[in-house]
C-alpha angles and dihedrals in degrees: 000000000000119000123213120193132184123338131316092215117134121207111226120193116197128207116182097201137017102237129034136184095283091066128075096178107150110233117203118245111265093016128109117209122223121228130166148222119198143210125193119206111245108254120134101258129146097250103051108011089148093031087251123135120212130238114284094007108164130212131188116233131198125190116197141162115291113264099007126111116257106266138128092273095049096049111103119224097346088298092157123140091341108182114238121185136200099212092182095043090235097121093256104126129200130179114270092216128342107019129213117260126204111251116277093229086057091239119163121265142192124219126214119186138175140187134250100034120221137162104269125216086205106033092214102045125068112207109224116207117175097168091110114051098171092108108038096181091056094060100035106115119213125182136193129191100146098110109090132164093007118177132201110292140157096224121082123269113244113227117196112208128203132191115253101189131065118243127217119199121187116194114193129186128185120221087209134014135006121306094231130148092027128156131186126191138166117231113238108327130166108272104167133069142144114241112207110220091197094068111002094251131140129224112197131218099221092194096052102089122143141169106258128206115222119231102250131195118192124211108171109275090004137069138178124204129189139188135170112228132195111257119253135186093199125083110264137194114204122190114222119203119201117192111195134152094355094308134099122219127193131210128169115225112209123206128180085203142333111241123200112256096012127127119222112194129188127185116209131187116212117206109136089310134029107264114201138096121234105303104225091162134028109271144157141194090287098045115105119223115279107202124211087253092059091050090053090049105104089203093064130080124190107210129186121193120192124200105268099224108021127087135190107267112275095007144083093233113120113237111247115252107183143317130213143193101226124197115210092199094049092038090219137085119263085213144353117208124198145150119247120205138143098273091057088068129061140118107305093107126202116321100191084210095160107188144141118277104260094216098046119075107257087228088072097046129084116233102239101167090121096035129234109288117199092094090296120128125208091254117201120223093201101036124236088232091060091064112042096123087112137347096255093055092046090053088062090065091060096064111126088237088067090055133091129176097258122177107258111205115055092007122042093022093039131028097007093049090051089052089050091053091044091055091052088051090057089068089078101082100033145052098238137002109209110212138189116186118186148169129211130202122232110295088221092058095240098137126187118198137203118186086356090298119124115239110237119233092211144358129219141190125200117193139186132181138161105220120218106284097015119122094199137045124257120213138194137167136199130204121195126176120229092256142103115284119199091198135048103215100122089175088077086068100050121125134167118274088243090061089051089051090055091046098048099026090227121122111231126199095002093185090062118084119257091236090060093048090051092055120091113191110168093181088073092058101043 
């Protein structure tokens, strides 16, 4: 199973000409100065999590003869590790001192660049040192080698940077009390390597292993810890040590590899012990279990969407929006899982921004710009009304991947809409309602399709919340066929989460005990 995380958007910053009225740099007659714009691939790293540079960020730039490997002999006019700076933090870079000029003979050139700029003992090797993680942007290595066969021009050269390190994010929540003081560290991991600017490869120092302290931000009963790691193609076990409340807990994090530019996220619950199985995929309280067989199923895509403009307090980590298990054949998601709390709803209203999901290939999505017809609505799985904090977040609920052909009158516009409204009301006496909404195809395999999308036989919701004053979760589930209902009393269709698991063969809320999931107490939801 392929995994898609976050967005594939690229930030492109355009500069129409190299110099502006702010600069008085003298340009020799007959020469053409080189300056740069930049783009950073959207991967959730510490430097450019929103694809934004910061004021006075500096990069090192090399200009060499086209087609030759970077070396002392291929560099043109001593254009080696020249410092360029974005004084406004907008990604437009000008030389700090002596700039690079295009060759006088108009020969073609290549450019290589890296961030952050430092004075190099070896002009073609960047020494990576990850022993100190207190300032993540200062050690986040970016690299650009996309500009080939460039010629003299007055416009800026566009450098495309990619992240060269792996990123580890640990999200921790406490079931009781505040997570402070809290210290997370990794037991003896490789921290030093040489990064070869000529070809973007690493040479590792095998004897340079140290205990590394993660960069941790506390927020009451929640904390986010981050670290940058050296990439590795080999399987790797890393021991995580969590020091909390005078005790030390251990957990082995297992990786099949550590890819450059990839984010590896683990979610841990702390209540006298660390409670969580090996996290092979990014998951939260609301995320149903994804088995190895599901990951190996080429029909399934595990997709995660973050909120475009909202970050966890005190961090640059995007707040999770929703995740889904999407079927390429059915053209809809088996389930969409998400947290629901007061900050998710606001005054943005309904955008009706129908669009393809940007992280799922269009070939596997139905074009629903004009709807289904035949009495079917474009039924949301995560409702528009559950994400009205801002317009950009609301837009994410109108992706075609979030839709199914749901009978309109008497279902989507009736009993189902009433259930969605009631779910939002259940936020009133809890911090968070954890929701899984899903759709299932006919059991007999007799699938009817509209716009290439299969028509679900029934819909379900699984919910969990811990009401104010409660020490344990309460759960409930609902199952509604995709038919006309003359009544709107959805409580008639309530079942236990355990019963829903038996129907769908999905495991919901794996961190909640089976006994709680087997209990149905409607009085706690009235």
